[in-house]
ZAPA-537016 format. One record per residue (C-alpha): x, y, z; residue in one letter; chain; residue number from 1. Coordinates in steps of 0.2 Angstrom, whole numbers, always signed. Layout:
BEGIN
+-------+-------+-------+------+------+------+
:    xx :    yy :    zz : guza : loza : doza :
+-------+-------+-------+------+------+------+
:     X :     Y :     Z :    A :    A :  NUM :
...
+-------+-------+-------+------+------+------+
This chain:
BEGIN
+-------+-------+-------+------+------+------+
:    xx :    yy :    zz : guza : loza : doza :
+-------+-------+-------+------+------+------+
:   +78 :   -98 :   -27 :    X :    A :    1 :
:   +87 :  -103 :   -12 :    X :    A :    2 :
:  +100 :   -88 :    -9 :    X :    A :    3 :
:   +93 :   -88 :    +9 :    X :    A :    4 :
:  +103 :  -104 :   +14 :    X :    A :    5 :
:  +119 :   -96 :   +13 :    X :    A :    6 :
:  +116 :   -82 :   +26 :    X :    A :    7 :
:  +131 :   -80 :   +37 :    X :    A :    8 :
:  +135 :   -94 :   +50 :    X :    A :    9 :
:  +139 :   -93 :   +67 :    X :    A :   10 :
:  +132 :   -77 :   +79 :    X :    A :   11 :
:  +125 :   -62 :   +72 :    X :    A :   12 :
:  +128 :   -45 :   +79 :    X :    A :   13 :
:  +122 :   -35 :   +94 :    X :    A :   14 :
:  +105 :   -25 :   +89 :    X :    A :   15 :
:  +114 :   -11 :   +93 :    X :    A :   16 :
:  +126 :   -13 :   +80 :    X :    A :   17 :
:  +116 :   -19 :   +67 :    X :    A :   18 :
:  +118 :    -6 :   +54 :    X :    A :   19 :
:  +135 :    +0 :   +58 :    X :    A :   20 :
:  +144 :   -16 :   +56 :    X :    A :   21 :
:  +132 :   -28 :   +46 :    X :    A :   22 :
:  +145 :   -39 :   +35 :    X :    A :   23 :
:  +145 :   -37 :   +17 :    X :    A :   24 :
:  +137 :   -53 :   +14 :    X :    A :   25 :
:  +119 :   -60 :    +7 :    X :    A :   26 :
:  +112 :   -55 :   +25 :    X :    A :   27 :
:  +111 :   -36 :   +22 :    X :    A :   28 :
:  +105 :   -41 :    +3 :    X :    A :   29 :
:   +91 :   -52 :    +7 :    X :    A :   30 :
:   +76 :   -40 :    +7 :    X :    A :   31 :
:   +80 :   -34 :    -9 :    X :    A :   32 :
:   +84 :   -53 :   -15 :    X :    A :   33 :
:   +65 :   -56 :    -9 :    X :    A :   34 :
:   +57 :   -42 :   -19 :    X :    A :   35 :
:   +67 :   -47 :   -34 :    X :    A :   36 :
:   +61 :   -64 :   -33 :    X :    A :   37 :
:   +43 :   -59 :   -30 :    X :    A :   38 :
:   +43 :   -45 :   -44 :    X :    A :   39 :
:   +50 :   -56 :   -56 :    X :    A :   40 :
:   +43 :   -74 :   -53 :    X :    A :   41 :
:   +26 :   -68 :   -47 :    X :    A :   42 :
:   +24 :   -51 :   -53 :    X :    A :   43 :
:    +9 :   -40 :   -54 :    X :    A :   44 :
:    -5 :   -47 :   -42 :    X :    A :   45 :
:   -22 :   -41 :   -38 :    X :    A :   46 :
:   -32 :   -48 :   -27 :    X :    A :   47 :
:   -41 :   -62 :   -30 :    X :    A :   48 :
:   -33 :   -68 :   -48 :    X :    A :   49 :
:   -24 :   -82 :   -53 :    X :    A :   50 :
:    -7 :   -72 :   -49 :    X :    A :   51 :
:   -14 :   -66 :   -30 :    X :    A :   52 :
:   -14 :   -87 :   -27 :    X :    A :   53 :
:    +3 :   -89 :   -35 :    X :    A :   54 :
:    +9 :   -75 :   -23 :    X :    A :   55 :
:    +2 :   -84 :    -9 :    X :    A :   56 :
:   +13 :   -99 :   -12 :    X :    A :   57 :
:   +26 :   -89 :   -16 :    X :    A :   58 :
:   +26 :   -82 :    +1 :    X :    A :   59 :
:   +23 :  -101 :    +9 :    X :    A :   60 :
:   +38 :  -106 :    +1 :    X :    A :   61 :
:   +49 :   -93 :    +7 :    X :    A :   62 :
:   +44 :   -92 :   +24 :    X :    A :   63 :
:   +46 :  -110 :   +26 :    X :    A :   64 :
:   +63 :  -112 :   +16 :    X :    A :   65 :
:   +69 :   -94 :   +27 :    X :    A :   66 :
:   +68 :  -104 :   +43 :    X :    A :   67 :
:   +52 :   -99 :   +52 :    X :    A :   68 :
:   +43 :  -111 :   +64 :    X :    A :   69 :
:   +25 :  -110 :   +59 :    X :    A :   70 :
:   +18 :  -104 :   +42 :    X :    A :   71 :
:    +2 :  -104 :   +37 :    X :    A :   72 :
:   -13 :   -97 :   +28 :    X :    A :   73 :
:   -29 :   -90 :   +32 :    X :    A :   74 :
:   -43 :   -87 :   +17 :    X :    A :   75 :
:   -58 :   -74 :   +18 :    X :    A :   76 :
:   -69 :   -69 :    +4 :    X :    A :   77 :
:   -73 :   -52 :    -4 :    X :    A :   78 :
:   -79 :   -44 :   -19 :    X :    A :   79 :
:   -67 :   -47 :   -33 :    X :    A :   80 :
:   -64 :   -36 :   -49 :    X :    A :   81 :
:   -56 :   -39 :   -66 :    X :    A :   82 :
:   -50 :   -24 :   -78 :    X :    A :   83 :
:   -55 :   -24 :   -93 :    X :    A :   84 :
:   -51 :   -16 :  -111 :    X :    A :   85 :
:   -54 :    +4 :  -107 :    X :    A :   86 :
:   -52 :   +20 :  -119 :    X :    A :   87 :
:   -55 :   +38 :  -118 :    X :    A :   88 :
:   -55 :   +50 :  -133 :    X :    A :   89 :
:   -60 :   +69 :  -135 :    X :    A :   90 :
:   -75 :   +68 :  -149 :    X :    A :   91 :
:   -76 :   +84 :  -153 :    X :    A :   92 :
:   -68 :   +98 :  -156 :    X :    A :   93 :
:   -51 :   +93 :  -151 :    X :    A :   94 :
:   -52 :   +73 :  -158 :    X :    A :   95 :
:   -37 :   +64 :  -148 :    X :    A :   96 :
:   -34 :   +49 :  -136 :    X :    A :   97 :
:   -31 :   +49 :  -118 :    X :    A :   98 :
:   -20 :   +38 :  -107 :    X :    A :   99 :
:   -32 :   +31 :   -95 :    X :    A :  100 :
:   -34 :   +19 :   -83 :    X :    A :  101 :
:   -50 :   +11 :   -73 :    X :    A :  102 :
:   -51 :   +15 :   -55 :    X :    A :  103 :
:   -52 :    -2 :   -45 :    X :    A :  104 :
:   -69 :    -8 :   -43 :    X :    A :  105 :
:   -78 :    +1 :   -56 :    X :    A :  106 :
:   -91 :    -6 :   -67 :    X :    A :  107 :
:   -91 :    -3 :   -86 :    X :    A :  108 :
:   -99 :    +7 :  -100 :    X :    A :  109 :
:  -113 :    -1 :  -111 :    X :    A :  110 :
:  -103 :   -10 :  -126 :    X :    A :  111 :
:  -106 :    +5 :  -138 :    X :    A :  112 :
:   -99 :   +16 :  -125 :    X :    A :  113 :
:  -102 :   +32 :  -116 :    X :    A :  114 :
:  -105 :   +49 :  -126 :    X :    A :  115 :
:  -106 :   +65 :  -118 :    X :    A :  116 :
:   -99 :   +83 :  -115 :    X :    A :  117 :
:   -88 :   +86 :   -99 :    X :    A :  118 :
:   -90 :   +99 :   -86 :    X :    A :  119 :
:   -73 :  +102 :   -75 :    X :    A :  120 :
:   -72 :  +104 :   -56 :    X :    A :  121 :
:   -56 :  +109 :   -45 :    X :    A :  122 :
:   -63 :   +97 :   -32 :    X :    A :  123 :
:   -72 :   +84 :   -23 :    X :    A :  124 :
:   -79 :   +98 :   -13 :    X :    A :  125 :
:   -83 :  +109 :   -28 :    X :    A :  126 :
:   -93 :   +94 :   -36 :    X :    A :  127 :
:  -104 :   +93 :   -20 :    X :    A :  128 :
:  -109 :  +112 :   -19 :    X :    A :  129 :
:  -112 :  +111 :   -39 :    X :    A :  130 :
:  -129 :  +114 :   -47 :    X :    A :  131 :
:  -137 :   +97 :   -54 :    X :    A :  132 :
:  -145 :  +106 :   -69 :    X :    A :  133 :
:  -123 :  +108 :   -71 :    X :    A :  134 :
:  -119 :   +90 :   -70 :    X :    A :  135 :
:  -135 :   +79 :   -75 :    X :    A :  136 :
:  -130 :   +68 :   -92 :    X :    A :  137 :
:  -114 :   +74 :   -92 :    X :    A :  138 :
:   -95 :   +68 :   -90 :    X :    A :  139 :
:   -88 :   +75 :   -71 :    X :    A :  140 :
:   -69 :   +79 :   -74 :    X :    A :  141 :
:   -60 :   +82 :   -57 :    X :    A :  142 :
:   -45 :   +91 :   -60 :    X :    A :  143 :
:   -36 :   +93 :   -44 :    X :    A :  144 :
:   -16 :   +92 :   -42 :    X :    A :  145 :
:    -6 :   +83 :   -27 :    X :    A :  146 :
:   +11 :   +93 :   -21 :    X :    A :  147 :
:   +26 :   +81 :   -18 :    X :    A :  148 :
:   +31 :   +81 :    +2 :    X :    A :  149 :
:   +41 :   +69 :   +12 :    X :    A :  150 :
:   +29 :   +62 :   +21 :    X :    A :  151 :
:   +15 :   +59 :    +6 :    X :    A :  152 :
:    +3 :   +70 :   +17 :    X :    A :  153 :
:    -5 :   +79 :    +0 :    X :    A :  154 :
:   -13 :   +63 :    -4 :    X :    A :  155 :
:   -25 :   +62 :    +9 :    X :    A :  156 :
:   -32 :   +81 :    +3 :    X :    A :  157 :
:   -34 :   +73 :   -17 :    X :    A :  158 :
:   -37 :   +54 :   -14 :    X :    A :  159 :
:   -57 :   +57 :   -10 :    X :    A :  160 :
:   -59 :   +62 :   -28 :    X :    A :  161 :
:   -55 :   +44 :   -33 :    X :    A :  162 :
:   -65 :   +34 :   -17 :    X :    A :  163 :
:   -79 :   +42 :   -18 :    X :    A :  164 :
:   -81 :   +55 :   -32 :    X :    A :  165 :
:   -91 :   +42 :   -43 :    X :    A :  166 :
:  -106 :   +42 :   -31 :    X :    A :  167 :
:  -105 :   +61 :   -27 :    X :    A :  168 :
:  -105 :   +64 :   -46 :    X :    A :  169 :
:  -119 :   +51 :   -47 :    X :    A :  170 :
:  -129 :   +61 :   -35 :    X :    A :  171 :
:  -131 :   +73 :   -46 :    X :    A :  172 :
:  -134 :   +64 :   -62 :    X :    A :  173 :
:  -119 :   +61 :   -70 :    X :    A :  174 :
:  -115 :   +48 :   -82 :    X :    A :  175 :
:   -97 :   +45 :   -78 :    X :    A :  176 :
:   -82 :   +51 :   -69 :    X :    A :  177 :
:   -63 :   +55 :   -76 :    X :    A :  178 :
:   -51 :   +61 :   -62 :    X :    A :  179 :
:   -33 :   +69 :   -62 :    X :    A :  180 :
:   -23 :   +55 :   -57 :    X :    A :  181 :
:   -19 :   +53 :   -38 :    X :    A :  182 :
:    +0 :   +57 :   -41 :    X :    A :  183 :
:   +14 :   +68 :   -42 :    X :    A :  184 :
:   +23 :   +64 :   -60 :    X :    A :  185 :
:   +20 :   +72 :   -76 :    X :    A :  186 :
:   +25 :   +57 :   -86 :    X :    A :  187 :
:   +12 :   +51 :   -96 :    X :    A :  188 :
:    +5 :   +35 :   -83 :    X :    A :  189 :
:   -12 :   +34 :   -76 :    X :    A :  190 :
:   -14 :   +30 :   -58 :    X :    A :  191 :
:   -26 :   +17 :   -52 :    X :    A :  192 :
:   -33 :   +13 :   -36 :    X :    A :  193 :
:   -49 :    +7 :   -26 :    X :    A :  194 :
:   -66 :   +18 :   -27 :    X :    A :  195 :
:   -82 :   +14 :   -18 :    X :    A :  196 :
:  -101 :   +14 :   -21 :    X :    A :  197 :
:  -115 :   +18 :   -12 :    X :    A :  198 :
:  -127 :    +4 :   -16 :    X :    A :  199 :
:  -142 :   +17 :   -16 :    X :    A :  200 :
:  -134 :   +27 :   -30 :    X :    A :  201 :
:  -134 :   +23 :   -46 :    X :    A :  202 :
:  -116 :   +14 :   -50 :    X :    A :  203 :
:  -108 :   +26 :   -63 :    X :    A :  204 :
:   -89 :   +21 :   -72 :    X :    A :  205 :
:   -76 :   +28 :   -66 :    X :    A :  206 :
:   -58 :   +33 :   -72 :    X :    A :  207 :
:   -41 :   +42 :   -72 :    X :    A :  208 :
:   -31 :   +51 :   -85 :    X :    A :  209 :
:   -11 :   +55 :   -83 :    X :    A :  210 :
:    -7 :   +70 :   -77 :    X :    A :  211 :
:    -1 :   +77 :   -94 :    X :    A :  212 :
:   -20 :   +73 :  -102 :    X :    A :  213 :
:   -28 :   +81 :   -86 :    X :    A :  214 :
:   -18 :   +98 :   -90 :    X :    A :  215 :
:   -22 :   +96 :  -109 :    X :    A :  216 :
:   -42 :   +92 :  -105 :    X :    A :  217 :
:   -42 :  +107 :   -93 :    X :    A :  218 :
:   -35 :  +117 :  -108 :    X :    A :  219 :
:   -47 :  +110 :  -120 :    X :    A :  220 :
:   -62 :  +119 :  -109 :    X :    A :  221 :
:   -53 :  +135 :  -106 :    X :    A :  222 :
:   -56 :  +136 :  -128 :    X :    A :  223 :
:   -71 :  +129 :  -131 :    X :    A :  224 :
:   -87 :  +130 :  -121 :    X :    A :  225 :
:   -91 :  +112 :  -125 :    X :    A :  226 :
:   -79 :   +96 :  -125 :    X :    A :  227 :
:   -86 :   +79 :  -127 :    X :    A :  228 :
:   -77 :   +62 :  -122 :    X :    A :  229 :
:   -82 :   +45 :  -127 :    X :    A :  230 :
:   -78 :   +33 :  -114 :    X :    A :  231 :
:   -76 :   +13 :  -116 :    X :    A :  232 :
:   -72 :    +0 :  -103 :    X :    A :  233 :
:   -76 :   -16 :  -100 :    X :    A :  234 :
:   -74 :   -23 :   -82 :    X :    A :  235 :
:   -79 :   -36 :   -70 :    X :    A :  236 :
:   -86 :   -39 :   -53 :    X :    A :  237 :
:   -89 :   -56 :   -45 :    X :    A :  238 :
:   -85 :   -63 :   -28 :    X :    A :  239 :
:   -67 :   -69 :   -25 :    X :    A :  240 :
:   -56 :   -75 :   -12 :    X :    A :  241 :
:   -39 :   -71 :    -6 :    X :    A :  242 :
:   -28 :   -73 :    +8 :    X :    A :  243 :
:   -17 :   -68 :   +25 :    X :    A :  244 :
:    +0 :   -76 :   +24 :    X :    A :  245 :
:    +6 :   -79 :   +41 :    X :    A :  246 :
:   +23 :   -86 :   +51 :    X :    A :  247 :
:   +31 :   -85 :   +66 :    X :    A :  248 :
:   +48 :   -85 :   +76 :    X :    A :  249 :
:   +41 :   -92 :   +92 :    X :    A :  250 :
:   +46 :   -83 :  +108 :    X :    A :  251 :
:   +56 :   -92 :  +121 :    X :    A :  252 :
:   +50 :   -85 :  +137 :    X :    A :  253 :
:   +33 :   -76 :  +132 :    X :    A :  254 :
:   +28 :   -86 :  +116 :    X :    A :  255 :
:    +9 :   -78 :  +118 :    X :    A :  256 :
:   +15 :   -59 :  +117 :    X :    A :  257 :
:   +16 :   -56 :  +101 :    X :    A :  258 :
:   +27 :   -41 :   +91 :    X :    A :  259 :
:   +18 :   -41 :   +74 :    X :    A :  260 :
:   +27 :   -35 :   +58 :    X :    A :  261 :
:   +18 :   -33 :   +41 :    X :    A :  262 :
:   +16 :   -27 :   +23 :    X :    A :  263 :
:    +4 :   -34 :    +9 :    X :    A :  264 :
:    +7 :   -46 :    -2 :    X :    A :  265 :
:    -7 :   -39 :   -17 :    X :    A :  266 :
:    -4 :   -25 :   -28 :    X :    A :  267 :
:   -12 :   -18 :   -41 :    X :    A :  268 :
:   -11 :   -24 :   -59 :    X :    A :  269 :
:    -2 :   -14 :   -70 :    X :    A :  270 :
:   +15 :   -12 :   -63 :    X :    A :  271 :
:   +25 :   -27 :   -54 :    X :    A :  272 :
:   +21 :   -20 :   -36 :    X :    A :  273 :
:   +38 :   -19 :   -31 :    X :    A :  274 :
:   +36 :    -1 :   -21 :    X :    A :  275 :
:   +19 :    -5 :   -17 :    X :    A :  276 :
:   +22 :   -17 :    -7 :    X :    A :  277 :
:   +35 :   -29 :   -11 :    X :    A :  278 :
:   +47 :   -20 :    -1 :    X :    A :  279 :
:   +38 :   -19 :   +12 :    X :    A :  280 :
:   +34 :   -39 :   +10 :    X :    A :  281 :
:   +52 :   -42 :    +9 :    X :    A :  282 :
:   +59 :   -31 :   +22 :    X :    A :  283 :
:   +47 :   -40 :   +36 :    X :    A :  284 :
:   +50 :   -58 :   +29 :    X :    A :  285 :
:   +70 :   -54 :   +29 :    X :    A :  286 :
:   +68 :   -45 :   +48 :    X :    A :  287 :
:   +62 :   -62 :   +55 :    X :    A :  288 :
:   +73 :   -72 :   +46 :    X :    A :  289 :
:   +89 :   -63 :   +51 :    X :    A :  290 :
:   +84 :   -61 :   +70 :    X :    A :  291 :
:   +82 :   -78 :   +71 :    X :    A :  292 :
:   +98 :   -84 :   +62 :    X :    A :  293 :
:  +105 :   -75 :   +80 :    X :    A :  294 :
:   +95 :   -81 :   +93 :    X :    A :  295 :
:   +78 :   -84 :   +99 :    X :    A :  296 :
:   +68 :   -68 :  +103 :    X :    A :  297 :
:   +59 :   -69 :  +120 :    X :    A :  298 :
:   +43 :   -63 :  +113 :    X :    A :  299 :
:   +35 :   -71 :   +97 :    X :    A :  300 :
:   +38 :   -61 :   +81 :    X :    A :  301 :
:   +23 :   -64 :   +71 :    X :    A :  302 :
:   +26 :   -58 :   +50 :    X :    A :  303 :
:    +8 :   -56 :   +43 :    X :    A :  304 :
:    +7 :   -51 :   +25 :    X :    A :  305 :
:   -12 :   -45 :   +22 :    X :    A :  306 :
:   -21 :   -48 :    +7 :    X :    A :  307 :
:   -30 :   -36 :    -2 :    X :    A :  308 :
:   -25 :   -22 :    +6 :    X :    A :  309 :
:   -28 :   -13 :   -10 :    X :    A :  310 :
:   -46 :   -17 :   -11 :    X :    A :  311 :
:   -50 :    -8 :    +7 :    X :    A :  312 :
:   -40 :   -16 :   +21 :    X :    A :  313 :
:   -49 :   -33 :   +19 :    X :    A :  314 :
:   -38 :   -45 :   +25 :    X :    A :  315 :
:   -34 :   -33 :   +40 :    X :    A :  316 :
:   -51 :   -33 :   +45 :    X :    A :  317 :
:   -53 :   -52 :   +40 :    X :    A :  318 :
:   -39 :   -53 :   +54 :    X :    A :  319 :
:   -44 :   -41 :   +67 :    X :    A :  320 :
:   -60 :   -51 :   +67 :    X :    A :  321 :
:   -51 :   -67 :   +68 :    X :    A :  322 :
:   -40 :   -62 :   +84 :    X :    A :  323 :
:   -51 :   -49 :   +92 :    X :    A :  324 :
:   -49 :   -60 :  +110 :    X :    A :  325 :
:   -30 :   -60 :  +107 :    X :    A :  326 :
:   -28 :   -43 :  +101 :    X :    A :  327 :
:   -24 :   -39 :  +121 :    X :    A :  328 :
:    -8 :   -50 :  +119 :    X :    A :  329 :
:    -1 :   -40 :  +104 :    X :    A :  330 :
:   +12 :   -29 :  +111 :    X :    A :  331 :
:   +16 :   -21 :   +93 :    X :    A :  332 :
:   +10 :   -18 :   +77 :    X :    A :  333 :
:   +21 :   -10 :   +61 :    X :    A :  334 :
:   +20 :   -11 :   +44 :    X :    A :  335 :
:   +31 :    -5 :   +30 :    X :    A :  336 :
:   +20 :    +0 :   +16 :    X :    A :  337 :
:   +28 :   +15 :    +9 :    X :    A :  338 :
:   +39 :   +12 :    -3 :    X :    A :  339 :
:   +59 :    +7 :    -2 :    X :    A :  340 :
:   +64 :   +26 :    +3 :    X :    A :  341 :
:   +76 :   +28 :   +17 :    X :    A :  342 :
:   +69 :   +28 :   +34 :    X :    A :  343 :
:   +71 :   +45 :   +42 :    X :    A :  344 :
:   +60 :   +46 :   +57 :    X :    A :  345 :
:   +51 :   +33 :   +70 :    X :    A :  346 :
:   +34 :   +37 :   +74 :    X :    A :  347 :
:   +22 :   +30 :   +89 :    X :    A :  348 :
:    +7 :   +27 :   +96 :    X :    A :  349 :
:   +10 :   +23 :  +113 :    X :    A :  350 :
:    +3 :   +23 :  +131 :    X :    A :  351 :
:   +10 :   +40 :  +139 :    X :    A :  352 :
:   +21 :   +32 :  +150 :    X :    A :  353 :
:   +28 :   +22 :  +137 :    X :    A :  354 :
:   +36 :   +38 :  +128 :    X :    A :  355 :
:   +52 :   +35 :  +135 :    X :    A :  356 :
:   +54 :   +19 :  +127 :    X :    A :  357 :
:   +49 :   +27 :  +109 :    X :    A :  358 :
:   +64 :   +38 :  +114 :    X :    A :  359 :
:   +74 :   +23 :  +117 :    X :    A :  360 :
:   +71 :   +17 :  +100 :    X :    A :  361 :
:   +75 :   +31 :   +92 :    X :    A :  362 :
:   +92 :   +32 :  +102 :    X :    A :  363 :
:   +97 :   +15 :   +94 :    X :    A :  364 :
:   +92 :   +21 :   +76 :    X :    A :  365 :
:  +100 :   +39 :   +77 :    X :    A :  366 :
:  +116 :   +31 :   +68 :    X :    A :  367 :
:  +104 :   +28 :   +53 :    X :    A :  368 :
:   +99 :   +46 :   +53 :    X :    A :  369 :
:   +83 :   +43 :   +61 :    X :    A :  370 :
:   +74 :   +57 :   +70 :    X :    A :  371 :
:   +60 :   +54 :   +82 :    X :    A :  372 :
:   +43 :   +61 :   +77 :    X :    A :  373 :
:   +25 :   +61 :   +85 :    X :    A :  374 :
:   +14 :   +49 :   +96 :    X :    A :  375 :
:    +0 :   +51 :   +85 :    X :    A :  376 :
:    +4 :   +38 :   +71 :    X :    A :  377 :
:    -8 :   +25 :   +65 :    X :    A :  378 :
:    +5 :   +14 :   +58 :    X :    A :  379 :
:    +0 :   +11 :   +40 :    X :    A :  380 :
:   -16 :    +4 :   +33 :    X :    A :  381 :
:   -17 :   -13 :   +38 :    X :    A :  382 :
:   -11 :   -11 :   +56 :    X :    A :  383 :
:   -23 :    +4 :   +57 :    X :    A :  384 :
:   -36 :    -9 :   +59 :    X :    A :  385 :
:   -27 :   -14 :   +74 :    X :    A :  386 :
:   -22 :    +3 :   +80 :    X :    A :  387 :
:   -43 :    +6 :   +81 :    X :    A :  388 :
:   -43 :   -10 :   +93 :    X :    A :  389 :
:   -31 :    -3 :  +105 :    X :    A :  390 :
:   -16 :   -11 :   +98 :    X :    A :  391 :
:    -1 :    -1 :  +101 :    X :    A :  392 :
:    +8 :    +3 :   +84 :    X :    A :  393 :
:   +25 :   +11 :   +78 :    X :    A :  394 :
:   +27 :   +17 :   +61 :    X :    A :  395 :
:   +47 :   +19 :   +54 :    X :    A :  396 :
:   +43 :   +31 :   +41 :    X :    A :  397 :
:   +53 :   +32 :   +23 :    X :    A :  398 :
:   +56 :   +46 :   +13 :    X :    A :  399 :
:   +41 :   +47 :    +1 :    X :    A :  400 :
:   +46 :   +61 :    -9 :    X :    A :  401 :
:   +44 :   +52 :   -25 :    X :    A :  402 :
:   +33 :   +38 :   -20 :    X :    A :  403 :
:   +19 :   +45 :   -28 :    X :    A :  404 :
:   +28 :   +47 :   -45 :    X :    A :  405 :
:   +27 :   +28 :   -47 :    X :    A :  406 :
:   +13 :   +22 :   -35 :    X :    A :  407 :
:    -3 :   +12 :   -43 :    X :    A :  408 :
:    +4 :   +15 :   -59 :    X :    A :  409 :
:   +14 :    +2 :   -73 :    X :    A :  410 :
:   +29 :   +14 :   -67 :    X :    A :  411 :
:   +30 :    +3 :   -52 :    X :    A :  412 :
:   +44 :    -8 :   -53 :    X :    A :  413 :
:   +61 :   -15 :   -47 :    X :    A :  414 :
:   +73 :    -3 :   -54 :    X :    A :  415 :
:   +64 :   +10 :   -44 :    X :    A :  416 :
:   +71 :    +1 :   -29 :    X :    A :  417 :
:   +89 :    +9 :   -23 :    X :    A :  418 :
:   +96 :    -5 :   -15 :    X :    A :  419 :
:  +106 :    +5 :    -1 :    X :    A :  420 :
:   +91 :   +12 :    +3 :    X :    A :  421 :
:   +83 :    -3 :    +6 :    X :    A :  422 :
:   +96 :   -11 :   +16 :    X :    A :  423 :
:   +95 :    +6 :   +28 :    X :    A :  424 :
:   +77 :    +1 :   +30 :    X :    A :  425 :
:   +80 :   -17 :   +35 :    X :    A :  426 :
:   +93 :   -13 :   +47 :    X :    A :  427 :
:   +82 :    +0 :   +56 :    X :    A :  428 :
:   +68 :   -15 :   +57 :    X :    A :  429 :
:   +79 :   -28 :   +63 :    X :    A :  430 :
:   +85 :   -15 :   +77 :    X :    A :  431 :
:   +68 :   -11 :   +82 :    X :    A :  432 :
:   +60 :   -27 :   +81 :    X :    A :  433 :
:   +72 :   -36 :   +90 :    X :    A :  434 :
:   +71 :   -22 :  +104 :    X :    A :  435 :
:   +53 :   -23 :  +107 :    X :    A :  436 :
:   +55 :   -43 :  +105 :    X :    A :  437 :
:   +66 :   -45 :  +119 :    X :    A :  438 :
:   +59 :   -31 :  +129 :    X :    A :  439 :
:   +46 :   -32 :  +144 :    X :    A :  440 :
:   +37 :   -17 :  +142 :    X :    A :  441 :
:   +19 :   -14 :  +141 :    X :    A :  442 :
:   +16 :    -1 :  +127 :    X :    A :  443 :
:    -4 :    +3 :  +133 :    X :    A :  444 :
:    +2 :   +10 :  +148 :    X :    A :  445 :
+-------+-------+-------+------+------+------+
């Protein structure tokens, strides 16, 4: 697809009026067209898979056609994981199947499956305090709901059950763990996501069930002191490779100073990765391309499409390791990885003397109904690795009220993206990126 070749000709608009007067031609639709291309032509792209490799080639081809000065890939090794067939059913006393998904990285079960009674906890903290005699030989069920809010702040309160629940359950002798999906929808979709093992602790299978099924299981346990489940699951673990894809618009005056904007190219394998993180990939790709249509920036704009964010920020850690000696020249890092809702706030992590610059950025975004937040952001999952190394970061915070209805489910598809909201995102990214790239500010101060 070469839709970007018909982007408006001639001079583009001053950054202060990007949003208010962008013409109704293909430039303002570029991000949507890119995410449509990615989800239709590549689809789901779990790290290390054949689809992941096609996504990397898709990104390289499109970045070159968008006119970036440099485009390259950087390979890294990682633990790979392939999802197999999985089923979970109630054996007794209320026989019926549940909708489930394997958690990313989970081992499978023996071929005959695991059949055992279930013990329920309302949080991972309650599990950690449990008597081992209550858990030994059983399937642990953590039934903790997640609430909605604009910033997604409740995610951190429940995700520990997914990430380390298998370790805590195995410490007490459990044979498997089932969690209530880390999500906010009552649709019968199960939410996947990565989990981790401790090599010193027995690895047990880990799955999530849909919210309605979690509610159903809890009601079964109210009616019967013993509910027996059967879990069968076939997954594969292996060593794999993936890539970061990087592109640059070279600065005219300070080419060694980097303004890094990013998303992550991988997705889970159930939906098509439109919200997580196709939208972010499309936004940053379009941002650099449209800025270059106007004029070269003074500082270099570097677009990084990180690999394997979902598996634990693996690509981001590889990037930080490779460029650790150059991070002092990274002026700013920012990431779009929270769907495609309208941006409502700008947050920073700058030096105290640079806080007036954060206010200046917010004033340029005020016509988009974007307010000023605090100075404690981590910038996004991948760039949090750079923030930990001292790189100033910024977040253009999106409205995530409904994000966790779709996040990590088969329902993460293109139709969930509102084109007008994505346009507002693009306008904000254009203003922010061009302002920083054409400034001389040192945000560490």
